N, C-alpha and C positions, 0 to 999 in steps of 0.2 A: 477730477471725479465730476461730475456732474450734479446738480441739487437735483431735488425732487421736483416734478413738474404738478403745473395742478394744485388742488387741492389739499393741502397735508395732512386738516384734519379728516380721518375715515376712521372713525369711533364708529362700533355698532354693526350689527350682519349687515352685508353689501352685496354687490354682485362681483365675482371674482373673474379672473382672467382664465385661461388654464391653466396657465404654467401656474398660479397662485394656488388653484384648484390642487394642482397634482400635488403641490407642496405641504398639503396635509391632509389629503387621499389620494395614495399614490398611483390606486386602480380607479382613478374617476373617470377617464376615458372609457373604461369597460361597462358603465354603466348605460351611456348610450347603446352597447353591442346588447347589452341583456335585453334594453329597450327595441329593437328590431326582432332580437329572437322573439317578445312575445309576440309582435306585429306576423310575424310566419307563421308561429303556432295557431295564431287566433285562426289568419286564412287557410290553413289547412286544414280544419275542424269541418267533417262534412256534417250533415244532416245528423245524419242519427246520434252523434256526439254533441255535437254544439246547438242545435236548435232540442225544442220542447223532447223530452223521453219522460221514460217513468213516471205516466200519467199526469205531464203535462210540468212538468219539475226541471227546470234546466240544470245541468252539470255546472258543481262549481269550480272557480279557476282561480287560484291565491297567485295574484299578480301583485305582491307585494316586497317593495325594495327599502330596505331598512338604512338609514344614515346613520350611525352607531357613533355615540361618543359622550363624553364629559359635557359639564357645564363649560360655558366660553371656547369649547373647541371647536366651534366655527359650522356647527350643524345647518345654523340658518342659513347663513353665508352659501351654502352649498345647495339649499334648498333653491334659494333666491337662482342662482346660478343656472343650475337645471332648468328650471319654470322660465328664465327668459332665453336662453339655448333652444329651448322649446319652442316658445314665442315666432323665434327668428327661424328656422328649420322651414325647408322647400315644404313639408308637410302639417305645416302650422293650419293653416287656409282649411283641414280636414279634421284637425283633431281641435280637440274641447281642452280646454286648460282653464280649472278653473285655479282660485285664488289661495293663497297659502291659510289652511287651518289651522289657530292656535286656540285649545281647549280651554287655556286659562282663561282667554279673553270671552269665552261664551258668557251668556246669562246664565243664573244659576239653574234656572229649570230647563235652559235651554238642552239637547243634545250632539250629538255627530251626524245624524242622520239628520233632524231636521235642517241642521247648518248646510251639509250635503244637498238637500230639495231645495233650500232657498237661494243656494246658489246656482243648482241648477234652473230654477224658477227664472232667474237672470239670461240665463242661456237662449231659454225659448222665447221670451219675451221681446229680445234680438233676432230671433229666427221669425217671431210674428213679423216683428216690422220691417222686416227686407220682404215676407209675402206680399204683406199688404202695399208695400209698394212697386212688386212687381205686378199685381195685380192692376194696380192705379194705371200702369205703366199702358196696361194692354186696355184700358176704358171696362176693366170688369168692377162692378162693384158685389163683392161676398162679405158677408158679417159671419159666415159659418167657420166654427173654431178649427184648427189646423189640424191635423192629425194629432200632432205634437201637445200642443193643449191637451185636449179628451185625455189622452193616455196620462200626463201628466197631473187632471184631475183627476184621476181613477187610482192614481199611485198615492195621492194627499188624501182621498176617501179612506183609501184600505190603512195609511199610514193612521189615521184618525183611530180606528177600530183598534190598533196595537196599543195605544194610551189605555196605562191604567183606568181613567177618570173619564172616558169617554164609555171604553167598555160598562160600566158602572151604570153610568148613566142610561145609555141603550137595551142593556138587561131589563134595567129597574121599568122600562116604562111601555111595558108590554099593553097589550089589550084583550088578547084571549092565547088560548093554549098553542094555539099554532103561529101567532105571532111570536110568543116567548120561544119555541123550539128555531123560527128561523131567523131570529135576530143573536138567540144562542149560536145557530150554525153559525151566523157570519162574522160572529165574534171568535170562536171556537177554532175558525179556519183563517182567521186575519192572518196570521203570522208568512203562511203560505202562499196565501194570495198576494199578500204585500211584496215578495219576494219575487213572484213572477210577473206582477205589475211593474215591481221595478227595473228587472232584465228588460222587459219588453223597450218600457220607455228607452234604457240607455241603447238597446239594441238599434232604436229607431234616430234618436238624437245621433249614433254615429255612423246611419246607415249600413250595420254589417251584410245586409246582403249583398252589396255591391263588391264586401272582401278586399277593399283599397287599403286594408290593413291601418284607419283611420283606430284613435284609441281616444278615450277619458281618461284626464291623468286629474288624481286629486294629492293634495300635499297636506299633514298632517302634522303641526311640527311640535317639538316640546311636550310628545305622551307623555315624559316624566312628571314633566311639572305639575300639574294638576290630579295627585293621585287617587282621589276621590270620584273620579272620572273616569278610572281604571277599565270597570265593569261595560260602562257605557262604552270605552273602544272597540274593547274588546269582541261585544255580541255583536257591533257593526260592522267590523271588518270579517268578520267570522260568516256569520249569518248575509249581510246585507251587499257588501261591497265585494266577494269573490265572484268576480265576473271577468270571463276572458278578453272583454270590451273594456274593462278599467284597469288604468294603473296606479296604483297607490305607492305614492311615497311618503316614511314615515320617517320621524324622527325624532332622537332620544337619547336618554340613557337607560342601556339596557336592564344593566343590575338594578338599575333604582325602579325600575316598570315593572321588574321581578319582583323587588319585594313587595309594590304595591299589589299586585297580583296575588301574590300568598297573605297577608293581610285582609285581603278583602274576603278571599278565599274562606278565610278563619272567620271574619266577621259576619258572613253569610250564614256559619254551623253555629253561631254565637260560643266558643270555643278561646276566644280569647285573653287566657287564664294560663300562670304560669306554670301552673300542678299542672294543668290539662297538656299543656303543650310539650310537655317535657313526659307525658306517658307514650309507651311504647305500644305500636300498633302492628304485631308482625316484629318484622326486623327492624323498623323505623320508627321512631317518635311524630306524632301527628306532623309536629311543623313540619321535620323533614319529607314527612311525606307531601303538604302542603308546598314546598317548595319546588319538590320536583313535580308536582303538577303543573304548578305555575312556569316552571321551564319548560315544558312538553307545550304549555298551551303558546307559550313566545315561540314554540319550531314550528308552528300550525301560523301562528298570526305571520312572523316575517322568515320565513325558510333562513338556513342559515347559509344556504348556497347565495341566496340574494338580500344578502346583508354585508355595509360597505362602510368600513371599521376607519374613521378618521384618527387618526393618530394621535398621541400627546409629543409632543415635540422632546426629541433627547437631545443629551448636554452636546454634543455634536452636529446636531443642526438646528438647534436654535439661531444659532448665529445665520442661516440662511434663510430665515423669514423676510418677505420681502412686500413692499404694496406697489401693487401694477402704477405705473405714469399717465398720468391725461386718462386718454381715451384707450388706453390699451387694456382698462378692466372688462371692458364690453365683448364679452365673446358672441361668437360667428361662426355658423357652418364653414366649414374652408375646405377644401380640396387635398388629398395629400401631400402633398407638393409644397402649400403652405402651411399645413401642418406642422411639418417637418420645419421649416424655417423656422415658424416661430419656436420651439423647442428651441432652437440655437439663438434666439433673437431671447436677449436679456430685459425680463419685464421690468422690474425696478432695481434699485438699490436695495443691499441685500442689510440684515441688522448689524452683523458684524460692521460692515464697510462703514455704514452711517456712525456705529461707535467709533471707529479709528476717525473719520473724517471731521464729524463735528464734536469729538472731545480731543481733538487737534492740540499739544500744549497742557495740556492739562492731565490726561491718563496715557500710560505709554501703550503704543497699538498693540506690540506685543502682550499684552494682558489680555487681549480678547483673541488675538489671529497667532497662529503657527506657520510655519514655513518648511515644509519636508523639502529634505535635501537628498535627492537620488544618484546613482554614476548615470551618463549614458548609455549607447549598446554598445562601445568599447570599452564601459570597465576603465577607463583610463581619466576622465576629469567629472568632472559633478555638473551637477544642472538644477536648480529651480524649480520645484513644485508649484501651482496654482497654491496658494495659500490656502489656509484651511482654518476652522476656531479651532480654539485651544479651548477644549471642552469643560473644563472642571472651574472656571470662573464662570459660566454660564448658570453656575448654581444659582446667579446673581437675577435669572428671570424663572418668570414663572412657566409651566410647560405647556400651556395652552396657547391655541393662538391669541384669543382674547389680551390676557396678559400681557404678550408680547408685542400686540397691537399700542395698546396704552401706553408703552414705553418708547415705542418706533415715534410714535405721533408727534410724544412732549421732545423726543431727538429735531421731529421734524421743526418743531415751534422754536425750540430754542438757538439750532444751527443759522436763522437768519440772522439771529440780533449779534451771533458771536462774531463782529469784525471790528467794532470801534475798539481803538486802542486804548488804552485804560480805561476802561469800565468797567462797574461793580457788575461780575455775574451771580453774587447770593441769591439773588432772587431765582433764578431760572436752574443754578444746582440745587438751591432747595426743593423745585418742582420736581424738577428728575429723581430726587432721590423718594420723595417722597412718594409720585408714581409706582416705582419699583418698591416700594414699602404697601403700599395697599393694591397693586397687581399679586403679589406670589403672596398664596395661606399664611405659608410658614411665617414671613415676616410680619404678615399682620396678627397672626397669632401674638407676636411680641412686640406687637409696635410700641405700647406706653413704657417696654423698657428699651429700645430700641431708640425712642423720640425723646426718653428722659435721662438715658444713659450713655450712649453710643458716641454722638457728637453734637456739638452746638454751631449752628453755623451763623455767622455774623457777615463781617464784608471780607470781603478776601482777607486782607490782615490776619483779623483776629479770629476766624474758623478754627476750632478746635475737634480734636479725637480723642479719647477718652479708653484708653487702649486697657487700661488697667478694670476699667468700669464695665467694658465688655469681656473681658477674662472671668470676671467676676460675676457676669451673669451666663455667659454661655457656659463656663466650667465650674458654675456652684456645684459644688461637693453637698451629695447625697447622703453622708454616713462620714464617723468620724476617718481621720488618716489612719491607713495601717502604719504600727509601731515598727521602728527597725529600719535597719538598712535594703531590708529584700525587697525591689521593687514589684511593682502590681503587675499579675498576669492580666492577658488581654481581657480574660472574662470580669474579672474584677475592675480593671482600668472600666468595663462599658456601664457596670451596675454603680459606681460612685456618684452619676451626675444626675442632678434636677435631669437635665435633658436629655433623656436617653438614647433617642435617635442621633445617628451619629451624623446622617443627611442633614438633619435642623441644625446639627452644632455648626456642622463646616458652611453651612449657607449662610449660616449668622458671622462667620469669622469671613467669608467669601463679602461679604456686605460692608462687616467692618474694613476691611482692607480697601476697597473700591472706594469707600467713601474718605479716605486719608489721603487715593489718588487726586479723589476729583476735588477735594478740597486744599489740599498743599501745591498740590499739579507736580506738574514733572519736574521743576528745580529745586521744589524743596521739600518732596517727597521723602529721598534718600536720605538725607540729614536726619527729618524729623522722628523718622522709623529708627534711625541708630542711636539717638540721643533715647530712645523710650526701650527700657529692658524688659517692662512691661506687654512692649509690640511681640519681641525674642520671644516669648514666654506663649503667646497668645500664638505666634503662629505654629512654635513648636510642637504645641498641643493638637493642633488644628492639621499640618500633616502627618503626625501621628494617625490621627482621625483614619486619613484619605489611606493612609500606607497597610491600616490593618483591618479596614471596612471596605475593600473594594464595590460592594452596595453602590458605596459614593461616587465612582464612578461609572458607575452601572454595570460594573462586571459580575457575573455570575461565577461565585469562586466558596470553594469549603474553606473557611481558616478556621484554623485549629488552633492550639493555644500558642501561641505568641510573647514574649518579650522583649521592650526595646533594649534593652542590656540584664545581665544577669549581674546578681549581688556582687560578685569580685570585679564586675566592669565598673559598677557604679563605687566602690569602694574606691578601686584604681582612680576613678575619675576623680573625688571627690578630694583624696590625696593629694594628684597633681596641682586642685586649683590650690587648697588652703598651704599647701607646702611650698610648692613651685613657683607656683603662679603659669603654671604652663597649661595646655591641653593634653590631654590625656586621648589615644596612645602615642606615644612619642614614634616618628615617622620608620623607624627600624622596625616598631611591633607592628604596624597596621597589615590589618587585613581587609579584606573586600569588605566586611560588611562595614567599618568604621567608612571605609570609603562614601559608601553608599550612605552611610547615614548623614554624612555630610551633605552632600550634593541635594537629600528632599532636607535640610536643613537650615543651612548656612549660604548664606547672600542673597538677592531677590526671589520672592513668593514666585517669578517668571516664569524664574529660572530653574524651579525646584518643580514647578509642574510640571514644565516641558519635559524633565529629566524623565519623573514619572511617567511619562505618556509613554516612552520608549523603554520603560523598564519591562522584562521578561521578570514581571509578578511572582510566579508562580515558585521562579525558580529561587529568585531573593529571597524569599519569603522563609526559606528552609534556613535559611543562616539565622533568621533569631526567633528559632525552635525553641521551647522551654524546656532546657534538657537538663540532665543532670552534671555537675561536675564532672562526675568519671565521663559519661558520653561526652562532654566536651573537652576533653582530654585526649578524647581517641578523635576526636570531628579530625578530617582530613582538610587540608586547602583547596579552597573555592576550586569548583571547576573552568578550566580555560574557554570552555562558551561561556559559563557566567563572567569571568572578567572580561571578557570580549565586549561581551554584552551590556556592560554597563560603564566602557569606554566609549562605547558607541551611543549609548543613550547620552552621557556627560556631554559627547561635539554636538549628538541633533541639538540640544538645549540652545548650548550656547551659538549655534549655528541658527536655530531658529530667530532664537533672539536679535542675534545681527543682522539676517537678512529681512526680519520684519521693519527694523531700526533701518536700512540701506547701510550697513556698514558690513567690514569684512571679520571674520569671525575669529580671528587671531585679534582682532583691536576687543573684540569683546572681551575675548578668552581675559587681553592684557588691562582691562578694566579692573577684574574680579580674582587677579592675579596673586594679589598682595591677602584674599580672603580664603583663596583654595591653596595655596602655595603649596600646602604637604600632600594636599589628595594630588595634586599635580604630579608633583615630582616622585609619589607613589607610582601614578599611572606612568609614567616616564621609563621608571623602571621594570616596567612589566612587557612593555612595548618595544616592536623592534621597528625599523624603518624599512624592512624588507621585507616582502612580500613572501615569499616564501617559506620564510620564518614563521609566520602569523597562520600560515596554511599549516605547516608541518606541529606548530604549535597545538593549534587547535585540534587534530588529527590525533596525533600520537602520547598524549597526556596520560591515559589509562597504562601503557607498558610503562612510561617513564615512572608514572607514581609507584608503580607496583618494587620499582628498584631501588628507591630512596625513602622509601617508607617507612624504614628502620633508623633515618637520621632523623637524631632528638632535638638538633637547632634548628629553627623553623628558619632564619637564616642562610642555616649551611645548605639546607634542602632545598631551597627554592634557587638560590646557585648551582648547584649540581644536576637540577631539574632543566633551568636554560641551557647549560653547557651541554649537555645530552641532545637537547631536543636542536640547539643549533648544532651539533656534531651530525645527526639525521638531516637535515637542513642542507646542508654542503653535500652529504650522498647524494641526496635527493634532484639537486637544483644544477641544470646548466650552468658550466663553468663560465665565471662573468656575467653572467647573465640574472635578473631574479624573476627566473619561474620556474617550473619543476619539469624537467625533463622528460618525455610522455613517451621517448622512444625507448626500447630496452637495451637497457647496457652490457655490452659483451663479456661473458663467460670463459675466462683463460684456464680450462680442465689438465693444460698442461703446467701450470704452477698455481695450483690453484691448496687456501687454507681455509680451515673452518676451525672454528671453534666450539670444544665440546664438553660435554658437561660438566665435567669435573674444573672445566674455565681455561683450560690450554688450549693452543693453538695447534694445529697438528696439519699437516700435511696430507693431500691427499696421493697416493701413491699405487695403490691397489688399483687394477683394472676395473673389479667389481664394486666398487665402492662409487670410483668416476662416473661407471654405466648407470649408478642409480641415481647419480644428483643429475645425468644429463636426462633420464625419464623423468623424473621428479619434476625439471624444469617444461621438456615438454610436455606434459599432462598440465602443469602452472598456468603456462602460455594459451593452451585448450580453452582451459576453463576462463580465461579473461578474452579472449577471441569470442566466445559462445555468449560472455556476461551472465555466467554461472555461479559467481560467488557466493551467490545467496540461495544456492540450489540448499534445499534439505540435507543433500546426502555430502555438500560439499564441507558440512560442520567441519570434520578432522582434518581438511585442508586448513582453514582459518586458525584453531587451535596451532596445529603445529607452525606458521607463520609467527603467530606471537610470542611464541615457544622460542624458536630462535633470534629472534630479533631482541629477545629480553635476556640470552644468552649473552649473546654480545655486547647490549646497555652493559648487565654487568662487570663482563670485562674490561671495558672502558673503564666506567668507575674506579674498580678497583685497581689499574693500571696511573689514573690519574693520582690518585692517595697516594700509590707505592714513592710517584715521582722520581721514578728511576727512566721509565720508557715514554712514557708520554708527558704532551705537557700542553699550555694552553695559547693558542692562534689570538695572538691581542693586536693583531699590526690595524685594526678597524682605528682603534681607539690614538693612533699614537699622532695624528694630526690635532686630538682634539687637547692631548698634551702639551702639545706647542703653543698652543692658544693660551694654556693656561702662564705655563711659562714665560711668557713676553704680554701677558696681559699685567695690566697695573696692579697692585696688591697692598697699597697704601705704604706710609713709613714706617711706622711703628710695629710691635709684635703681632702682627694682625693674624687671625683666625687662617685666611687665605694664605699670607705668608707661612706661617706654621707648617700649614698641610703639603706644603709646595715642598718646603726643605723637606718634611716624614717621608714623602712618597717619593723624592730623589734618591734619600737614604733606604730606603726597601731596595730601589733599583740598582744603587750600587753594592750592597751588599750581596744581593745577589747575585752580581753580575749579570744582569740584563738590561734589559728597556720593553717599552711596547712593540719595538718592529720584532724584536728576536722572539717575542711571546715568553710565559714563564712558567712556573709550576702551578698547581694548585695553592699552595700556601701564600707561597706572594702575591697569588692574585686575590685570594682574601684578604690580604694584609694592606694592598692597595686599596679597595673597595672599602675597607673599615673605616682608613685617613681621611678618603674623599666624602665618603658619607657625611664624617664629623661636620665638613664645609658645607655641600650641598643642602642638608636638612638642617642647617642655621639658619633660622629667622632674622635671626637678630646682626647680619653680615650683611656688607655689602661689594665688597669686594671677590672677584674669583667664584662667587655660587654657582652663576650661570653657569661657567666654564669648568665647573666641576661635576655640575650634573651632570652637563654634556659627556665627558670621558667616561661618564656609569653608563649613561645609554649607550655609545658604543661597546662597553665590556659587557655590555648584554651580549651582543654578539660574537665572542668570544667560544670557539668548539677547540674539541678535543684534539691534538693529533700526537704521533709517534714524532720522539725525540733523541734525533742518530746525531751526534755529535759531531761537526768538521764535515757536513753537506749538505748538500740543497736542503730547506726544509721540504720545499714545494715537492722536488720528489720524492722525500720521505714517505710523505702522504702519497701520492700517486702509485709510488709502488705498495704501501699497504691494501690501497684500496684493491689495486690491479689483484695482490695474494687475495684477497677476501670478494673477490666478483659475486661469488655465490650471494654472500650476505646483501650485497649492494642490490641483487636480481630480488632474494627474497622481500628485500623494504620495499622496492619497488611494486611488487604482488602486491603487501598488503596498505602501500600506500592506494591502492587504485579495488581494492577490496571497500577499504572506507569509504573511498570520493563514491564508490556507485551505492552505499549504504547513506551515505549525508545526501543531503543537499547541495551539492558540490558547486551548485553556480553562486548559493547564497554563503557559501565560505570564502568562495574569492574574493566576490563584491567586499566580502567585511574583510578580507586580509586587505585589499589593496586600501580599504576606508581606512583601516589602523594603520597601515602604510605613512597614511598623508596626516594622520592625526601624529604621529613619530615626529615628521619633518614641521608638524606648527607648532608643538606647543614648543621646542626652542625660541622661535622669533616669536612669538608672543611672551615668552618670559624677557627676553632682551629690550621688547616693547613695554612691557611693564618695567623695567628697570629705567631706561630711557625715558618715559611719563613721570617718574617716581622724583628722578634725578631736576626734571623743568619744573616739576612743582615745586620742588624746594628751592630752587630758584628764585623760581616768580614769587615764592613769600618769602624768599631772604632779600629779594630788591626792592621790596615794599618798604625796608628798614635802610638801604643804603642809596646816599645821592650820587655814589658813581656805580653805576650798575655793573652786572658782574653776567658773565656766562660759565656754562658748566665747564667747558673748555680751561677758561681762567681760574675758576674755583678748584680744578682738580691739579692746574701748575701752581697756584699759589700755596697749596698744599704739601708739593709732592718733594720737598726737601726741608 
């Protein structure tokens, strides 16, 4: 990446390139279109409208364009850019472009009109000089005043009449009664006469009679800065500068200007008294009335259609801030083709790119960047999109251009020096942190606390971040702690801090974390935060703030009453830590809420934030609703859609961190496998490597949940739910292919069975029943071909389909539980079981050896194996044994293999169990006999795919399938890395080095 060219230091207002201007004002180019419209309107005005009417008075025309924004947003830069653009345009020789006027810089006695007249005098002087040169070339000696000079002098004369001091002197110095009347008449008509004379002067200046579209451009900057001049600005704009030949650009903070106008109105009426202001006059108070008046005045001064707002930089956009390289910041009029090419051309390095480039080796680039991963058009592979910004870390910077510009320039200055090896960069780091603090109002507000308590900047080796102090400041309690074990609700949580604004709290935390990364650098940051328990507490509080206050992420959501954990959960957590020194909950007791909480709090902040970025927040927040114990007891398991969304959010977080750092996703997951081993095990137990199973899991969960809702044991409920889903998948999928069959499957009417309402199978022998089913089949196919599934009158059809599918699901569930006629197809797990059989499980009575022997005994006692299939009871017994090994974080041997068997057992489906016959044929026979059920299942599938975002469902299913295949790879990579790290540490104390193979062989007997 190239370095910034030219002068890095570009502090203050400056001329921008078109691309820079459009970054802070997206509709910037429209301003020039608006000017052309003013020209057209001027040229189209006929004599009756454009020249003197109504007794010599000219119609007023407001051509005021407002550049609206807060202080530091870049308003002055936009004004300068527009002015330079106009000066360089082809019309510049005909237009009159005055310098920018800043009311704050005018003398105390000066007025806006006087300043404008003074500037026009300079223009006329230039015209006079040009005229003299022209006459001199023609040997003409003329000392007469030009028409412009004459008109200008008349304007000045009339202007003196409208000045109060001159009026008083003029009227007092009369000699006769007629003289008094004449002088008074001149004074009383002075405003109207001045307006007429001024309009005549402007007309002459722009030579309006030629109707060439020439205009006079005025620029008034920071009208809100000098609030006491508001009345003068309003009167001047409304009374004197409303002319079709004048275009006035006005910049300022509209809200501040409105406040100033309101105060001026109140001051004029001498009612600046709280008691009077609060008194009602009609339906409004006096204050409200004056606010409304100021609002209406502003609509006249700057019509809403002519207002151009400079945006505040959002979190997602702050990283896109840039400064043009070299001469590119000089805007010029260009052809459409050139403009299009310029849009494609990169103007300068963005702030996010600069941060990554200049802080390399200090701060992980994933702290600022996020890499989105999407499927290609085939949906089979993945491609990396252009990196985006990780929004939430940009709370570190101000949301105005001025604030971003200061940081940008400091980065540019220190970047040139960040080359010499072994150099101490503490001064550069301090300058960067000081600039960030000074540039952002929130940090400036807490400047003393930050500089005294948050960190100490010494040399590279003795810089220190005080997480305990930072936590004490950011989350300082505003009241006494709640007594007892009941955790705080979000309303209570919000009220308990001195810093009540969650955005301020989170911004301060981001500053602390960034300071730690900057000062400790990549090589030592992770070690430092692992050793500091105060950091974990601080980060937990900040992430809970982010989760429960979407406003931090600039999301507009209504957040009701939530709790991070219930009183019962808090109690169990404390008991687990105190009694067993374990994390709560155990793997077998985990819920989606626990998994989500872990990915938000555990591991690196970068992963937490990237995970949060992909969360379906409105859905996941419902898991944290503050419910009663009774409501919690009745709570159903999380939806498949939500489960899948959480898994995908996790994957995208790790993928982003990996891609930004140029690594494989599996490598990044392996690095954190020990941190999230329980969460990964939970995910692997929910996922399938089959695309079709993931689709069916997403679509048919409502029907399945209705059938298993009465199961009391949560684990057994999940198992039965998955078995039934897999069975539906087996029916819908193309044989031996991982895709759903789109063609209608044949219905065998001559050997057809249905399951009746009582749960018994019945063969269709009656011709009337057979014809009835034929007619239903014909109608359902017609509904599908006409895409009428969601027609209002077709509602009964979908009710019928769901009823029949549930009836069959209940039949299969009952048949499995009775264990006589149905069993589970588990052949997918056979290869993984062989891997566990053949793997090394240690010498002594290891957990792996005990588990392997226990599973062998279960299979032997039940006279079966994985290839043959097994009863539901046997299946559950095998799973319980394997979970003891796969879910044990303290074992080494066999854990990965056991988890893989569990993953394959997740694919188990139900099938008829007829002894001494080909099992595959048994299934095929039953499916053939119940082909009407297969057809109805296809119908319901098509109905659901039409209702849902089918393309998104299929893409997510493919991604989930890939995740299911990659997690075992990451697990093995993590095991390998753990062993290698152990051997490396071991060899530090050995004269004769040893490798992993020698180590295992040494202790194998």
